[in-house]
PDB file of N, CA, C and O in Angstrom, chain B, residues numbered from 101:
ATOM      1  N   UNK B 101       8.603  -0.074  -5.482  1.00  0.00           N
ATOM      2  CA  UNK B 101       9.977  -0.245  -5.972  1.00  0.00           C
ATOM      3  C   UNK B 101      10.858  -0.142  -4.745  1.00  0.00           C
ATOM      4  O   UNK B 101      10.463   0.410  -3.718  1.00  0.00           O
ATOM      5  N   UNK B 102      12.204  -0.750  -4.885  1.00  0.00           N
ATOM      6  CA  UNK B 102      13.040  -0.691  -3.871  1.00  0.00           C
ATOM      7  C   UNK B 102      13.387   0.652  -3.303  1.00  0.00           C
ATOM      8  O   UNK B 102      13.708   0.768  -2.120  1.00  0.00           O
ATOM      9  N   UNK B 103      13.327   1.664  -4.125  1.00  0.00           N
ATOM     10  CA  UNK B 103      13.512   3.099  -3.732  1.00  0.00           C
ATOM     11  C   UNK B 103      12.446   3.682  -2.801  1.00  0.00           C
ATOM     12  O   UNK B 103      12.719   4.491  -1.915  1.00  0.00           O
ATOM     13  N   UNK B 104      11.181   3.211  -3.060  1.00  0.00           N
ATOM     14  CA  UNK B 104       9.904   3.561  -2.271  1.00  0.00           C
ATOM     15  C   UNK B 104      10.216   2.958  -0.908  1.00  0.00           C
ATOM     16  O   UNK B 104      10.170   3.738   0.043  1.00  0.00           O
ATOM     17  N   UNK B 105      10.522   1.703  -0.675  1.00  0.00           N
ATOM     18  CA  UNK B 105      10.817   1.115   0.450  1.00  0.00           C
ATOM     19  C   UNK B 105      11.953   1.761   1.250  1.00  0.00           C
ATOM     20  O   UNK B 105      11.909   1.982   2.460  1.00  0.00           O
ATOM     21  N   UNK B 106      13.043   2.056   0.378  1.00  0.00           N
ATOM     22  CA  UNK B 106      14.218   2.702   1.064  1.00  0.00           C
ATOM     23  C   UNK B 106      13.936   4.160   1.671  1.00  0.00           C
ATOM     24  O   UNK B 106      14.542   4.539   2.673  1.00  0.00           O
ATOM     25  N   UNK B 107      12.973   4.970   1.007  1.00  0.00           N
ATOM     26  CA  UNK B 107      12.528   6.102   1.497  1.00  0.00           C
ATOM     27  C   UNK B 107      11.856   5.982   2.866  1.00  0.00           C
ATOM     28  O   UNK B 107      12.097   6.804   3.751  1.00  0.00           O
ATOM     29  N   UNK B 108      10.994   4.938   3.045  1.00  0.00           N
ATOM     30  CA  UNK B 108      10.435   4.651   4.251  1.00  0.00           C
ATOM     31  C   UNK B 108      11.305   4.352   5.443  1.00  0.00           C
ATOM     32  O   UNK B 108      11.098   4.766   6.584  1.00  0.00           O
ATOM     33  N   UNK B 109      12.355   3.545   5.031  1.00  0.00           N
ATOM     34  CA  UNK B 109      13.480   3.189   5.879  1.00  0.00           C
ATOM     35  C   UNK B 109      14.246   4.421   6.400  1.00  0.00           C
ATOM     36  O   UNK B 109      14.536   4.561   7.588  1.00  0.00           O
ATOM     37  N   UNK B 110      14.536   5.254   5.485  1.00  0.00           N
ATOM     38  CA  UNK B 110      15.112   6.497   5.847  1.00  0.00           C
ATOM     39  C   UNK B 110      14.327   7.373   6.764  1.00  0.00           C
ATOM     40  O   UNK B 110      14.913   7.976   7.663  1.00  0.00           O
ATOM     41  N   UNK B 111      13.030   7.482   6.595  1.00  0.00           N
ATOM     42  CA  UNK B 111      12.114   8.112   7.491  1.00  0.00           C
ATOM     43  C   UNK B 111      12.054   7.596   8.867  1.00  0.00           C
ATOM     44  O   UNK B 111      12.007   8.340   9.846  1.00  0.00           O
ATOM     45  N   UNK B 112      12.058   6.181   8.933  1.00  0.00           N
ATOM     46  CA  UNK B 112      11.925   5.596  10.232  1.00  0.00           C
ATOM     47  C   UNK B 112      13.284   5.713  10.877  1.00  0.00           C
ATOM     48  O   UNK B 112      13.310   5.979  12.079  1.00  0.00           O
ATOM     49  N   UNK B 113      14.454   5.542  10.199  1.00  0.00           N
ATOM     50  CA  UNK B 113      15.671   5.721  10.893  1.00  0.00           C
ATOM     51  C   UNK B 113      15.962   7.040  11.498  1.00  0.00           C
ATOM     52  O   UNK B 113      16.732   7.145  12.453  1.00  0.00           O
ATOM     53  N   UNK B 114      15.333   8.088  10.936  1.00  0.00           N
ATOM     54  CA  UNK B 114      15.458   9.488  11.232  1.00  0.00           C
ATOM     55  C   UNK B 114      14.582   9.924  12.533  1.00  0.00           C
ATOM     56  O   UNK B 114      14.674  11.029  13.069  1.00  0.00           O
ATOM     57  N   UNK B 115      13.768   8.934  12.928  1.00  0.00           N
ATOM     58  CA  UNK B 115      12.946   9.320  14.036  1.00  0.00           C
ATOM     59  C   UNK B 115      13.620   9.402  15.363  1.00  0.00           C
ATOM     60  O   UNK B 115      14.611   8.694  15.541  1.00  0.00           O
ATOM     61  N   UNK B 116      13.188  10.198  16.331  1.00  0.00           N
ATOM     62  CA  UNK B 116      13.862  10.252  17.561  1.00  0.00           C
ATOM     63  C   UNK B 116      13.646   8.892  18.244  1.00  0.00           C
ATOM     64  O   UNK B 116      12.730   8.147  17.895  1.00  0.00           O
ATOM     65  N   UNK B 117      14.556   8.570  19.279  1.00  0.00           N
ATOM     66  CA  UNK B 117      14.599   7.199  19.765  1.00  0.00           C
ATOM     67  C   UNK B 117      13.294   6.886  20.488  1.00  0.00           C
ATOM     68  O   UNK B 117      12.883   5.729  20.395  1.00  0.00           O
ATOM     69  N   UNK B 118      12.607   7.748  21.181  1.00  0.00           N
ATOM     70  CA  UNK B 118      11.258   7.431  21.684  1.00  0.00           C
ATOM     71  C   UNK B 118      10.169   7.141  20.816  1.00  0.00           C
ATOM     72  O   UNK B 118       9.327   6.267  21.028  1.00  0.00           O
ATOM     73  N   UNK B 119      10.220   8.067  19.614  1.00  0.00           N
ATOM     74  CA  UNK B 119       9.195   7.592  18.566  1.00  0.00           C
ATOM     75  C   UNK B 119       9.509   6.362  17.819  1.00  0.00           C
ATOM     76  O   UNK B 119       8.588   5.708  17.330  1.00  0.00           O
ATOM     77  N   UNK B 120      10.833   5.966  17.682  1.00  0.00           N
ATOM     78  CA  UNK B 120      11.146   4.725  17.147  1.00  0.00           C
ATOM     79  C   UNK B 120      10.778   3.615  17.952  1.00  0.00           C
ATOM     80  O   UNK B 120      10.286   2.613  17.432  1.00  0.00           O
ATOM     81  N   UNK B 121      10.979   3.706  19.217  1.00  0.00           N
ATOM     82  CA  UNK B 121      10.738   2.698  20.177  1.00  0.00           C
ATOM     83  C   UNK B 121       9.191   2.369  20.318  1.00  0.00           C
ATOM     84  O   UNK B 121       8.760   1.239  20.549  1.00  0.00           O
ATOM     85  N   UNK B 122       8.396   3.529  20.144  1.00  0.00           N
ATOM     86  CA  UNK B 122       6.907   3.322  20.146  1.00  0.00           C
ATOM     87  C   UNK B 122       6.365   2.429  18.987  1.00  0.00           C
ATOM     88  O   UNK B 122       5.276   1.875  19.139  1.00  0.00           O
ATOM     89  N   UNK B 123       7.096   2.261  17.807  1.00  0.00           N
ATOM     90  CA  UNK B 123       6.676   1.635  16.673  1.00  0.00           C
ATOM     91  C   UNK B 123       7.420   0.279  16.875  1.00  0.00           C
ATOM     92  O   UNK B 123       7.026  -0.666  16.192  1.00  0.00           O
ATOM     93  N   UNK B 124       8.228   0.126  17.552  1.00  0.00           N
ATOM     94  CA  UNK B 124       8.929  -1.178  17.720  1.00  0.00           C
ATOM     95  C   UNK B 124       8.113  -2.406  17.814  1.00  0.00           C
ATOM     96  O   UNK B 124       7.263  -2.499  18.699  1.00  0.00           O
ATOM     97  N   UNK B 125       8.314  -3.359  16.956  1.00  0.00           N
ATOM     98  CA  UNK B 125       7.430  -4.500  17.055  1.00  0.00           C
ATOM     99  C   UNK B 125       6.227  -4.453  16.162  1.00  0.00           C
ATOM    100  O   UNK B 125       5.573  -5.481  15.984  1.00  0.00           O
ATOM    101  N   UNK B 126       5.897  -3.327  15.591  1.00  0.00           N
ATOM    102  CA  UNK B 126       4.600  -3.082  14.881  1.00  0.00           C
ATOM    103  C   UNK B 126       4.993  -3.499  13.303  1.00  0.00           C
ATOM    104  O   UNK B 126       6.147  -3.543  12.876  1.00  0.00           O
ATOM    105  N   UNK B 127       3.921  -3.762  12.617  1.00  0.00           N
ATOM    106  CA  UNK B 127       3.938  -3.938  11.160  1.00  0.00           C
ATOM    107  C   UNK B 127       3.677  -2.668  10.558  1.00  0.00           C
ATOM    108  O   UNK B 127       2.644  -2.031  10.767  1.00  0.00           O
ATOM    109  N   UNK B 128       4.734  -2.245   9.709  1.00  0.00           N
ATOM    110  CA  UNK B 128       4.503  -0.775   8.999  1.00  0.00           C
ATOM    111  C   UNK B 128       4.361  -1.085   7.535  1.00  0.00           C
ATOM    112  O   UNK B 128       5.069  -1.864   6.898  1.00  0.00           O
ATOM    113  N   UNK B 129       3.283  -0.324   7.055  1.00  0.00           N
ATOM    114  CA  UNK B 129       3.075  -0.493   5.607  1.00  0.00           C
ATOM    115  C   UNK B 129       3.690   0.580   4.885  1.00  0.00           C
ATOM    116  O   UNK B 129       3.394   1.731   5.206  1.00  0.00           O
ATOM    117  N   UNK B 130       4.519   0.369   3.938  1.00  0.00           N
ATOM    118  CA  UNK B 130       5.324   1.549   3.184  1.00  0.00           C
ATOM    119  C   UNK B 130       4.296   2.621   2.625  1.00  0.00           C
ATOM    120  O   UNK B 130       4.574   3.817   2.716  1.00  0.00           O
ATOM    121  N   UNK B 131       3.221   2.237   2.100  1.00  0.00           N
ATOM    122  CA  UNK B 131       2.289   3.121   1.466  1.00  0.00           C
ATOM    123  C   UNK B 131       1.682   3.976   2.457  1.00  0.00           C
ATOM    124  O   UNK B 131       1.401   5.134   2.151  1.00  0.00           O
ATOM    125  N   UNK B 132       1.419   3.468   3.767  1.00  0.00           N
ATOM    126  CA  UNK B 132       0.923   4.149   4.935  1.00  0.00           C
ATOM    127  C   UNK B 132       1.977   5.163   5.388  1.00  0.00           C
ATOM    128  O   UNK B 132       1.647   6.314   5.673  1.00  0.00           O
ATOM    129  N   UNK B 133       3.171   4.763   5.451  1.00  0.00           N
ATOM    130  CA  UNK B 133       4.377   5.596   5.824  1.00  0.00           C
ATOM    131  C   UNK B 133       4.548   6.733   4.910  1.00  0.00           C
ATOM    132  O   UNK B 133       4.822   7.852   5.343  1.00  0.00           O
ATOM    133  N   UNK B 134       4.386   6.471   3.582  1.00  0.00           N
ATOM    134  CA  UNK B 134       4.462   7.505   2.580  1.00  0.00           C
ATOM    135  C   UNK B 134       3.294   8.611   2.834  1.00  0.00           C
ATOM    136  O   UNK B 134       3.531   9.796   2.602  1.00  0.00           O
ATOM    137  N   UNK B 135       2.247   8.259   3.234  1.00  0.00           N
ATOM    138  CA  UNK B 135       1.197   9.313   3.689  1.00  0.00           C
ATOM    139  C   UNK B 135       1.638  10.001   4.864  1.00  0.00           C
ATOM    140  O   UNK B 135       1.616  11.226   4.987  1.00  0.00           O
ATOM    141  N   UNK B 136       2.046   9.172   5.742  1.00  0.00           N
ATOM    142  CA  UNK B 136       2.325   9.972   7.109  1.00  0.00           C
ATOM    143  C   UNK B 136       3.641  10.911   6.929  1.00  0.00           C
ATOM    144  O   UNK B 136       3.667  11.941   7.603  1.00  0.00           O
ATOM    145  N   UNK B 137       4.597  10.664   6.175  1.00  0.00           N
ATOM    146  CA  UNK B 137       5.790  11.316   5.982  1.00  0.00           C
ATOM    147  C   UNK B 137       5.832  12.103   4.829  1.00  0.00           C
ATOM    148  O   UNK B 137       6.707  12.962   4.721  1.00  0.00           O
ATOM    149  N   UNK B 138       4.945  11.910   3.894  1.00  0.00           N
ATOM    150  CA  UNK B 138       4.829  12.698   2.617  1.00  0.00           C
ATOM    151  C   UNK B 138       5.842  12.536   1.660  1.00  0.00           C
ATOM    152  O   UNK B 138       6.459  13.507   1.221  1.00  0.00           O
ATOM    153  N   UNK B 139       6.089  11.230   1.256  1.00  0.00           N
ATOM    154  CA  UNK B 139       7.060  10.898   0.178  1.00  0.00           C
ATOM    155  C   UNK B 139       6.363  10.112  -0.931  1.00  0.00           C
ATOM    156  O   UNK B 139       5.351   9.446  -0.713  1.00  0.00           O
ATOM    157  N   UNK B 140       6.914  10.210  -2.065  1.00  0.00           N
ATOM    158  CA  UNK B 140       6.324   9.502  -3.313  1.00  0.00           C
ATOM    159  C   UNK B 140       7.294   8.441  -3.799  1.00  0.00           C
ATOM    160  O   UNK B 140       8.471   8.540  -3.452  1.00  0.00           O
ATOM    161  N   UNK B 141       6.938   7.517  -4.510  1.00  0.00           N
ATOM    162  CA  UNK B 141       7.773   6.613  -5.303  1.00  0.00           C
ATOM    163  C   UNK B 141       8.678   7.498  -6.238  1.00  0.00           C
ATOM    164  O   UNK B 141       8.535   8.720  -6.275  1.00  0.00           O
ATOM    165  N   UNK B 142       9.555   6.876  -6.942  1.00  0.00           N
ATOM    166  CA  UNK B 142      10.492   7.531  -7.942  1.00  0.00           C
ATOM    167  C   UNK B 142       9.864   7.954  -9.157  1.00  0.00           C
ATOM    168  O   UNK B 142      10.398   8.776  -9.902  1.00  0.00           O
ATOM    169  N   UNK B 143       8.598   7.352  -9.422  1.00  0.00           N
ATOM    170  CA  UNK B 143       7.947   7.719 -10.601  1.00  0.00           C
ATOM    171  C   UNK B 143       6.841   8.911 -10.277  1.00  0.00           C
ATOM    172  O   UNK B 143       6.108   9.402 -11.136  1.00  0.00           O
ATOM    173  N   UNK B 144       6.857   9.261  -8.961  1.00  0.00           N
ATOM    174  CA  UNK B 144       5.890  10.357  -8.573  1.00  0.00           C
ATOM    175  C   UNK B 144       4.427   9.731  -8.102  1.00  0.00           C
ATOM    176  O   UNK B 144       3.462  10.449  -7.839  1.00  0.00           O
ATOM    177  N   UNK B 145       4.415   8.545  -8.048  1.00  0.00           N
ATOM    178  CA  UNK B 145       3.138   7.715  -7.614  1.00  0.00           C
ATOM    179  C   UNK B 145       3.233   7.472  -6.125  1.00  0.00           C
ATOM    180  O   UNK B 145       4.292   7.490  -5.497  1.00  0.00           O
ATOM    181  N   UNK B 146       1.977   7.230  -5.586  1.00  0.00           N
ATOM    182  CA  UNK B 146       1.980   6.653  -4.229  1.00  0.00           C
ATOM    183  C   UNK B 146       1.087   5.469  -4.249  1.00  0.00           C
ATOM    184  O   UNK B 146      -0.125   5.683  -4.228  1.00  0.00           O
ATOM    185  N   UNK B 147       1.527   4.239  -4.287  1.00  0.00           N
ATOM    186  CA  UNK B 147       0.755   3.037  -4.284  1.00  0.00           C
ATOM    187  C   UNK B 147      -0.226   2.989  -3.238  1.00  0.00           C
ATOM    188  O   UNK B 147       0.004   3.617  -2.205  1.00  0.00           O
ATOM    189  N   UNK B 148      -1.295   2.326  -3.362  1.00  0.00           N
ATOM    190  CA  UNK B 148      -2.343   1.985  -2.283  1.00  0.00           C
ATOM    191  C   UNK B 148      -1.759   1.222  -1.211  1.00  0.00           C
ATOM    192  O   UNK B 148      -0.829   0.435  -1.389  1.00  0.00           O
ATOM    193  N   UNK B 149      -2.296   1.450  -0.106  1.00  0.00           N
ATOM    194  CA  UNK B 149      -1.891   0.591   1.047  1.00  0.00           C
ATOM    195  C   UNK B 149      -2.360  -0.850   0.797  1.00  0.00           C
ATOM    196  O   UNK B 149      -3.400  -0.977   0.149  1.00  0.00           O
ATOM    197  N   UNK B 150      -1.774  -1.866   1.195  1.00  0.00           N
ATOM    198  CA  UNK B 150      -2.245  -3.184   1.084  1.00  0.00           C
ATOM    199  C   UNK B 150      -3.504  -3.514   2.043  1.00  0.00           C
ATOM    200  O   UNK B 150      -4.176  -4.541   1.949  1.00  0.00           O
ATOM    201  N   UNK B 151      -3.706  -2.518   2.946  1.00  0.00           N
ATOM    202  CA  UNK B 151      -4.918  -2.658   3.763  1.00  0.00           C
ATOM    203  C   UNK B 151      -6.122  -1.890   3.218  1.00  0.00           C
ATOM    204  O   UNK B 151      -7.191  -1.788   3.820  1.00  0.00           O
ATOM    205  N   UNK B 152      -5.869  -1.397   2.111  1.00  0.00           N
ATOM    206  CA  UNK B 152      -7.067  -0.578   1.577  1.00  0.00           C
ATOM    207  C   UNK B 152      -7.859  -1.280   0.464  1.00  0.00           C
ATOM    208  O   UNK B 152      -7.344  -2.103  -0.293  1.00  0.00           O
ATOM    209  N   UNK B 153      -9.164  -0.893   0.413  1.00  0.00           N
ATOM    210  CA  UNK B 153     -10.111  -1.455  -0.625  1.00  0.00           C
ATOM    211  C   UNK B 153      -9.501  -1.146  -1.992  1.00  0.00           C
ATOM    212  O   UNK B 153      -9.625  -2.000  -2.870  1.00  0.00           O
ATOM    213  N   UNK B 154      -8.819   0.054  -2.272  1.00  0.00           N
ATOM    214  CA  UNK B 154      -8.338   0.444  -3.438  1.00  0.00           C
ATOM    215  C   UNK B 154      -7.374  -0.704  -3.956  1.00  0.00           C
ATOM    216  O   UNK B 154      -7.328  -0.988  -5.153  1.00  0.00           O
ATOM    217  N   UNK B 155      -6.665  -1.302  -3.074  1.00  0.00           N
ATOM    218  CA  UNK B 155      -5.767  -2.370  -3.447  1.00  0.00           C
ATOM    219  C   UNK B 155      -6.484  -3.588  -3.524  1.00  0.00           C
ATOM    220  O   UNK B 155      -6.490  -4.259  -4.556  1.00  0.00           O
ATOM    221  N   UNK B 156      -7.127  -3.936  -2.431  1.00  0.00           N
ATOM    222  CA  UNK B 156      -7.782  -5.407  -2.222  1.00  0.00           C
ATOM    223  C   UNK B 156      -8.844  -5.749  -3.219  1.00  0.00           C
ATOM    224  O   UNK B 156      -8.882  -6.886  -3.690  1.00  0.00           O
ATOM    225  N   UNK B 157      -9.736  -4.803  -3.579  1.00  0.00           N
ATOM    226  CA  UNK B 157     -10.825  -5.140  -4.500  1.00  0.00           C
ATOM    227  C   UNK B 157     -10.394  -5.545  -5.897  1.00  0.00           C
ATOM    228  O   UNK B 157     -10.794  -6.605  -6.377  1.00  0.00           O
ATOM    229  N   UNK B 158      -9.513  -4.654  -6.621  1.00  0.00           N
ATOM    230  CA  UNK B 158      -9.182  -5.214  -7.889  1.00  0.00           C
ATOM    231  C   UNK B 158      -8.196  -6.270  -7.922  1.00  0.00           C
ATOM    232  O   UNK B 158      -8.126  -6.989  -8.919  1.00  0.00           O
ATOM    233  N   UNK B 159      -7.398  -6.445  -6.894  1.00  0.00           N
ATOM    234  CA  UNK B 159      -6.285  -7.524  -6.949  1.00  0.00           C
ATOM    235  C   UNK B 159      -6.885  -8.933  -6.452  1.00  0.00           C
ATOM    236  O   UNK B 159      -6.453 -10.017  -6.845  1.00  0.00           O
ATOM    237  N   UNK B 160      -7.899  -8.779  -5.569  1.00  0.00           N
ATOM    238  CA  UNK B 160      -8.207 -10.118  -4.968  1.00  0.00           C
ATOM    239  C   UNK B 160      -9.849 -10.319  -5.093  1.00  0.00           C
ATOM    240  O   UNK B 160     -10.297 -11.403  -5.466  1.00  0.00           O
ATOM    241  N   UNK B 161     -10.537  -9.440  -4.828  1.00  0.00           N
ATOM    242  CA  UNK B 161     -12.025  -9.683  -4.621  1.00  0.00           C
ATOM    243  C   UNK B 161     -12.671  -9.783  -6.086  1.00  0.00           C
ATOM    244  O   UNK B 161     -13.325 -10.772  -6.415  1.00  0.00           O
ATOM    245  N   UNK B 162     -12.461  -8.761  -6.895  1.00  0.00           N
ATOM    246  CA  UNK B 162     -13.065  -8.811  -8.293  1.00  0.00           C
ATOM    247  C   UNK B 162     -12.658 -10.113  -9.021  1.00  0.00           C
ATOM    248  O   UNK B 162     -13.505 -10.868  -9.499  1.00  0.00           O
ATOM    249  N   UNK B 163     -11.283 -10.356  -9.089  1.00  0.00           N
ATOM    250  CA  UNK B 163     -11.028 -11.597  -9.836  1.00  0.00           C
ATOM    251  C   UNK B 163     -11.739 -12.863  -9.299  1.00  0.00           C
ATOM    252  O   UNK B 163     -12.182 -13.739 -10.042  1.00  0.00           O
ATOM    253  N   UNK B 164     -11.808 -12.887  -8.029  1.00  0.00           N
ATOM    254  CA  UNK B 164     -12.566 -14.200  -7.547  1.00  0.00           C
ATOM    255  C   UNK B 164     -14.134 -14.122  -7.825  1.00  0.00           C
ATOM    256  O   UNK B 164     -14.836 -15.133  -7.856  1.00  0.00           O
ATOM    257  N   UNK B 165     -14.592 -12.899  -8.013  1.00  0.00           N
ATOM    258  CA  UNK B 165     -16.022 -12.759  -8.335  1.00  0.00           C
ATOM    259  C   UNK B 165     -16.179 -13.082  -9.955  1.00  0.00           C
ATOM    260  O   UNK B 165     -17.100 -13.757 -10.415  1.00  0.00           O
ATOM    261  N   UNK B 166     -15.285 -12.576 -10.615  1.00  0.00           N
ATOM    262  CA  UNK B 166     -15.306 -12.800 -12.081  1.00  0.00           C
ATOM    263  C   UNK B 166     -15.212 -14.319 -12.431  1.00  0.00           C
ATOM    264  O   UNK B 166     -15.884 -14.815 -13.335  1.00  0.00           O
ATOM    265  N   UNK B 167     -14.397 -14.978 -11.711  1.00  0.00           N
ATOM    266  CA  UNK B 167     -14.242 -16.535 -11.990  1.00  0.00           C
ATOM    267  C   UNK B 167     -15.624 -17.104 -11.773  1.00  0.00           C
ATOM    268  O   UNK B 167     -15.906 -18.123 -12.405  1.00  0.00           O
ATOM    269  N   UNK B 168     -16.577 -16.545 -10.911  1.00  0.00           N
ATOM    270  CA  UNK B 168     -17.732 -17.194 -10.562  1.00  0.00           C
ATOM    271  C   UNK B 168     -18.842 -16.807 -11.661  1.00  0.00           C
ATOM    272  O   UNK B 168     -19.788 -17.551 -11.922  1.00  0.00           O
ATOM    273  N   UNK B 169     -18.659 -15.756 -12.181  1.00  0.00           N
ATOM    274  CA  UNK B 169     -19.597 -15.236 -13.247  1.00  0.00           C
ATOM    275  C   UNK B 169     -19.697 -16.005 -14.490  1.00  0.00           C
ATOM    276  O   UNK B 169     -18.735 -16.614 -14.958  1.00  0.00           O
ATOM    277  N   UNK B 170     -20.827 -15.977 -15.010  1.00  0.00           N
ATOM    278  CA  UNK B 170     -21.220 -16.746 -16.187  1.00  0.00           C
ATOM    279  C   UNK B 170     -20.759 -15.987 -17.588  1.00  0.00           C
ATOM    280  O   UNK B 170     -20.636 -14.763 -17.630  1.00  0.00           O
ATOM    281  N   UNK B 171     -20.557 -16.703 -18.539  1.00  0.00           N
ATOM    282  CA  UNK B 171     -20.174 -16.144 -20.012  1.00  0.00           C
ATOM    283  C   UNK B 171     -19.082 -15.247 -19.965  1.00  0.00           C
ATOM    284  O   UNK B 171     -19.046 -14.390 -20.848  1.00  0.00           O
ATOM    285  N   UNK B 172     -18.156 -15.267 -19.088  1.00  0.00           N
ATOM    286  CA  UNK B 172     -16.874 -14.482 -19.047  1.00  0.00           C
ATOM    287  C   UNK B 172     -16.980 -13.031 -19.009  1.00  0.00           C
ATOM    288  O   UNK B 172     -16.171 -12.260 -19.525  1.00  0.00           O
ATOM    289  N   UNK B 173     -18.224 -12.644 -18.245  1.00  0.00           N
ATOM    290  CA  UNK B 173     -18.497 -11.290 -17.950  1.00  0.00           C
ATOM    291  C   UNK B 173     -17.566 -10.760 -17.028  1.00  0.00           C
ATOM    292  O   UNK B 173     -16.986 -11.553 -16.287  1.00  0.00           O
ATOM    293  N   UNK B 174     -17.301  -9.419 -16.943  1.00  0.00           N
ATOM    294  CA  UNK B 174     -16.271  -8.910 -16.083  1.00  0.00           C
ATOM    295  C   UNK B 174     -17.035  -7.773 -15.255  1.00  0.00           C
ATOM    296  O   UNK B 174     -18.090  -7.309 -15.689  1.00  0.00           O
ATOM    297  N   UNK B 175     -16.460  -7.328 -14.021  1.00  0.00           N
ATOM    298  CA  UNK B 175     -16.901  -6.272 -13.388  1.00  0.00           C
ATOM    299  C   UNK B 175     -16.677  -5.044 -13.971  1.00  0.00           C
ATOM    300  O   UNK B 175     -15.545  -4.871 -14.423  1.00  0.00           O
ATOM    301  N   UNK B 176     -17.589  -4.020 -14.088  1.00  0.00           N
ATOM    302  CA  UNK B 176     -17.304  -2.842 -14.853  1.00  0.00           C
ATOM    303  C   UNK B 176     -16.153  -2.046 -14.223  1.00  0.00           C
ATOM    304  O   UNK B 176     -16.095  -2.070 -12.993  1.00  0.00           O
ATOM    305  N   UNK B 177     -15.279  -1.381 -14.858  1.00  0.00           N
ATOM    306  CA  UNK B 177     -14.281  -0.567 -14.382  1.00  0.00           C
ATOM    307  C   UNK B 177     -14.504   0.547 -13.527  1.00  0.00           C
ATOM    308  O   UNK B 177     -13.657   0.977 -12.744  1.00  0.00           O
ATOM    309  N   UNK B 178     -15.879   1.108 -13.709  1.00  0.00           N
ATOM    310  CA  UNK B 178     -16.168   2.309 -12.860  1.00  0.00           C
ATOM    311  C   UNK B 178     -16.421   1.954 -11.529  1.00  0.00           C
ATOM    312  O   UNK B 178     -16.556   2.863 -10.710  1.00  0.00           O
ATOM    313  N   UNK B 179     -16.526   0.537 -11.100  1.00  0.00           N
ATOM    314  CA  UNK B 179     -16.634   0.038  -9.747  1.00  0.00           C
ATOM    315  C   UNK B 179     -15.493   0.099  -9.254  1.00  0.00           C
ATOM    316  O   UNK B 179     -15.300  -0.270  -8.096  1.00  0.00           O
TER     317      UNK B 179
END
C-alpha cells in the first residue's frame, strides 16, 4: 500500500547522514526494510519481499508450470 512505502521512506529519512550515504545508489525493497526497521502495513501484514521464493513461486513460477501441465491440473496449495 502507499502507506507501507511511506513508512519505509520515513525510516530511511530518519537515518543518520553516514548510514543514509552508505545506502545511496542501492535498490531498497520495502518488505526488506519492514523487516529491518520493524514496521507493518496498515492492515497489520508484512508482504513478502519481491526477491523471496514466497513471492516468486506463486506469482511467476507456478503459473508458468501450470500452463504446461495437461488436463488443467494445478500445483497443490501445500507446496
